[in-house]
C-alpha positions, -999 to +999 in steps of 0.1 A: -001+001+001+031+021+008+052+013-021+058+046-033+068+059+001+092+025+010+107+040-020+111+077-013+122+065+023+152+043+007+162+065-017+166+095+012+186+073+033+210+068+001+220+102+000+252+091+019+262+066-009+285+079-040+264+088-067+277+063-091+260+036-071+225+054-061+211+050-096+216+009-095+208+008-063+173+026-063+162+005-094+171-026-070+151-014-040+124-006-068+122-038-082+125-053-047+093-031-034+073-038-064+076-076-056+055-067-029+025-066-051+002-096-046-009-098-076+025-119-084+027-137-054+017-172-068+040-170-098+070-162-071+060-187-047+058-211-075+091-202-089+106-200-056+094-236-049+109-247-080+144-229-068+140-247-036+140-282-052+171-273-070+184-270-034+170-300-020+182-321-048+217-310-044+229-297-008+260-282-023+237-263-046+250-227-054+226-201-071+235-184-097+236-141-097+200-142-108+186-167-087+204-148-052+187-116-070+157-136-068+161-149-032+168-110-020+132-103-038+113-130-021+132-122+016+114-084+010+085-103-002+081-124+028+093-094+050+059-076+035+043-105+046+060-110+080+031-102+102+023-140+112+053-143+120+053-131+152+038-145+187-001-143+185-007-112+205+012-092+181+006-109+148-034-106+160-029-064+166-009-061+135-030-080+118-065-060+129-039-025+119-038-041+083-076-052+082-080-017+093-060+000+065-078-022+039-113-013+055-105+022+048-098+017+016-126-002+008-148+030+026-128+052-001-135+030-031-170+024-021-173+066-023-159+063-059-180+060-093-190+022-094-197+027-130-161+042-140-140+021-116-158-008-109-172-019-069-149-022-042-131-057-037-149-078-011-121-089+009-108-054+018-143-049+037-138-053+077-171-071+089-165-093+125-136-100+147-145-138+140-148-130+104-111-116+110-098-143+125-112-171+097-098-149+070-064-147+088-063-185+090-064-188+059-044-164+049-023-179+070-023-214+056-027-208+019-002-181+014+022-175+045+029-210+056+035-221+022+059-192+013+082-193+047+085-229+047+102-226+013+119-202+024+134-220+056+139-249+037+164-227+012+180-205+037+178-227+068+167-197+092+157-202+130+125-226+132+108-203+154+092-182+124+077-215+108+066-226+144+052-192+152+031-194+120+014-230+126+007-215+162-007-186+149-029-210+123-040-229+151-052-202+173-069-183+146-088-215+138-091-220+178-101-187+187-131-181+161-169-191+162 
């Protein structure tokens, strides 16, 4: 949602870099920020799974420069979707904040000319806390967990990330009616 703001902030911080490096770095950062676009999520995860299979079939596999760049971009994408890796209480609070942002977007889109812009996306509308929990559980199971599991298999980071996601999924299901 705030992709342009993210880019502006990164460019602001790059003022300390030598001028000849800023263009390349700006382009890379812009690409990575654009990789947080959820419309590309399925394609990205499929590509990540294919890369993960290379690592699984050959433990000494060395990724190409293009694959390393892709992995870095996937880490940015995963971090954009990292709310469910937190402990349950923090994860729940972040989820509510993001859902509020989506709901505000829904309300703004609802005021637009429906003939010209179409109806707002229904998933953006917040209805009840129970529906929020069910929605988060589905998001966790179908979007977050598959991506983070493959990243874990490739990058071998602490298992607590996967454990938190699985625990959050379980608690979201248990706490919804």
